[in-house]
C-alpha positions in Angstrom: -4.3 -30.0 -7.9 -3.1 -26.5 -8.7 -5.6 -23.8 -8.5 -5.8 -20.1 -9.3 -8.7 -17.7 -7.8 -9.3 -14.6 -9.1 -10.8 -12.0 -6.8 -11.6 -8.1 -7.6 -9.5 -6.4 -5.0 -12.6 -5.5 -2.9 -14.7 -8.6 -2.5 -12.7 -10.9 -1.3 -16.3 -13.9 -1.6 -16.3 -13.2 -5.2 -13.7 -15.5 -6.4 -13.3 -17.2 -9.6 -11.6 -20.6 -9.8 -9.8 -22.1 -12.7 -8.1 -25.7 -12.3 -7.4 -26.0 -16.2 -2.9 -25.7 -16.6 -3.4 -23.6 -19.8 -5.9 -21.1 -17.9 -4.3 -20.6 -15.2 -0.8 -20.2 -17.5 -2.8 -17.4 -19.9 -4.2 -15.9 -16.5 -1.0 -15.2 -14.4 1.3 -14.5 -18.0 -1.7 -11.4 -18.1 0.0 -9.7 -15.6 3.6 -10.6 -16.2 4.0 -14.0 -14.0 5.4 -17.1 -15.2 3.7 -20.8 -14.5 5.1 -23.9 -15.4 4.4 -27.3 -15.0 8.0 -29.4 -14.4 8.9 -32.8 -14.8 11.8 -34.2 -13.0 15.1 -36.0 -15.2 15.4 -38.5 -12.1 13.0 -39.7 -9.3 13.4 -37.5 -6.0 13.0 -39.2 -2.5 11.9 -37.2 0.3 14.3 -35.4 2.3 16.9 -35.7 -0.6 19.9 -33.5 -0.6 20.2 -30.2 -2.7 22.8 -31.4 -5.4 20.2 -34.6 -5.7 17.5 -32.1 -6.1 19.0 -29.8 -8.3 20.2 -32.6 -10.7 16.8 -33.8 -11.2 15.6 -30.7 -12.5 19.1 -29.2 -14.2 17.7 -29.3 -17.8 14.8 -26.7 -17.0 16.9 -24.8 -13.9 19.6 -24.3 -17.0 17.2 -23.3 -19.5 15.2 -20.5 -17.2 19.5 -19.6 -16.1 19.7 -18.9 -19.3 16.8 -17.1 -20.6 16.3 -14.7 -17.4 20.2 -14.4 -16.4 19.5 -15.9 -13.3 22.7 -16.4 -11.4 22.5 -18.6 -8.1 19.9 -21.7 -7.3 19.2 -23.1 -4.1 17.0 -25.3 -2.0 14.5 -24.4 0.4 12.7 -27.0 2.9 10.2 -26.3 5.2 8.1 -28.7 7.5 5.7 -28.4 10.4 8.7 -29.1 12.9 10.2 -26.1 11.7 10.6 -24.2 15.2 9.8 -20.9 14.0 7.1 -22.0 11.6 4.2 -19.5 13.0 7.3 -16.5 12.9 8.0 -17.0 9.0 4.3 -17.5 8.0 3.0 -14.1 9.9 6.0 -12.5 8.0 5.4 -14.0 4.4 1.5 -13.0 5.1 1.8 -9.1 4.6 1.5 -8.0 1.6 5.4 -7.0 -0.2 7.6 -6.6 -2.9 11.2 -7.8 -3.9 13.4 -6.0 -6.1 14.3 -9.4 -7.6 12.2 -11.8 -9.3 10.6 -14.0 -6.6 11.0 -17.8 -8.7 9.9 -21.2 -7.1 9.8 -24.5 -8.3 7.3 -26.8 -5.8 9.9 -30.3 -5.8 7.4 -31.2 -3.4 4.1 -30.1 -1.2 2.5 -26.7 -1.7 2.1 -23.3 -1.2 -0.1 -19.9 -1.8 1.1 -17.0 -3.6 -1.0 -14.4 -3.5 -0.2 -11.5 -6.5 -2.3 -7.9 -5.9 -2.1 -6.7 -9.3 -4.4 -4.2 -11.8 -7.5 -4.2 -9.4 -7.1 -7.4 -8.5 -6.0 -10.6 -6.2 -4.9 -13.6 -7.5 -4.1 -16.7 -5.3 -2.4 -19.5 -6.7 -2.0 -22.5 -5.2 1.5 -24.4 -6.6 1.8 -27.9 -5.6 4.6 -30.1 -6.8 6.1 -30.0 -10.2 4.5 -26.2 -10.6 6.9 -23.5 -10.9 5.9 -19.9 -10.4 8.2 -16.6 -11.1 6.7 -13.4 -9.5 8.4 -10.2 -11.6 10.1 -7.6 -9.2 8.4 -5.2 -7.9 4.7 -7.0 -7.8 3.0 -6.9 -5.0 2.2 -10.4 -3.2 2.4 -12.7 0.0 2.9 -16.0 0.6 0.9 -18.7 2.6 2.6 -22.0 4.1 0.0 -22.7 5.9 -0.3 -23.4 9.7 2.1 -27.0 9.1 4.1 -26.3 6.4 5.1 -29.0 4.6 7.6 -28.0 1.3 10.6 -28.0 -0.5 11.3 -25.3 -3.4 14.2 -24.2 -5.9 14.8 -20.8 -5.8 16.6 -19.2 -8.6 18.3 -15.4 -7.8 19.8 -13.0 -9.9 21.0 -11.3 -6.6 19.3 -13.0 -3.3 19.9 -9.6 -1.4 17.4 -8.6 -3.9 14.8 -11.3 -2.4 14.7 -9.3 0.6 11.0 -8.3 1.7 9.7 -4.9 1.3 6.2 -4.7 3.1 4.1 -2.2 1.7 1.9 -1.5 4.8 -1.3 -2.5 3.1 -3.5 -4.8 5.3 -5.3 -6.0 2.1 -3.4 -9.7 2.8 -5.6 -9.8 6.1 -9.0 -9.5 4.0 -8.4 -12.7 1.5 -8.3 -16.3 2.5 -5.5 -18.5 3.9 -4.6 -21.5 4.1 -5.6 -24.0 7.0 
């Protein structure tokens, strides 16, 4: 189940958890973050090739590309057998921003997007069928867990704009992570 936990930025033990999709959407929209639930037009088997994954969600992808002007789309997968999983996890656990929106749709699996905005920390546990779109410039970090297992569709205006710009703030180390 998707959840959103909202913390005061200086009180990582004082989170308020939400599980209702409409409430999650409302809270994230207040800081400019888009959250949606998508359903596939056709079943997608685990390990399906990129073209099959994209075809299953083509109407939603086309709508989002038209609305936001995204120019490219791809599929990324990571699992617990990936040899660089710990290095990748550590890298994205540090607070950073991007020059482009970070758009992820979870075809399978889950991940924790943690957003730092307006004096609060918003920990959004995204699961299968969740779309999250973090606008350019919002401070955030991502936790894939110690045994990652996800497949995501990514949309970009310019893939170069997705390069992480680390803030140097150690805030991410003070908040809960995935096991």
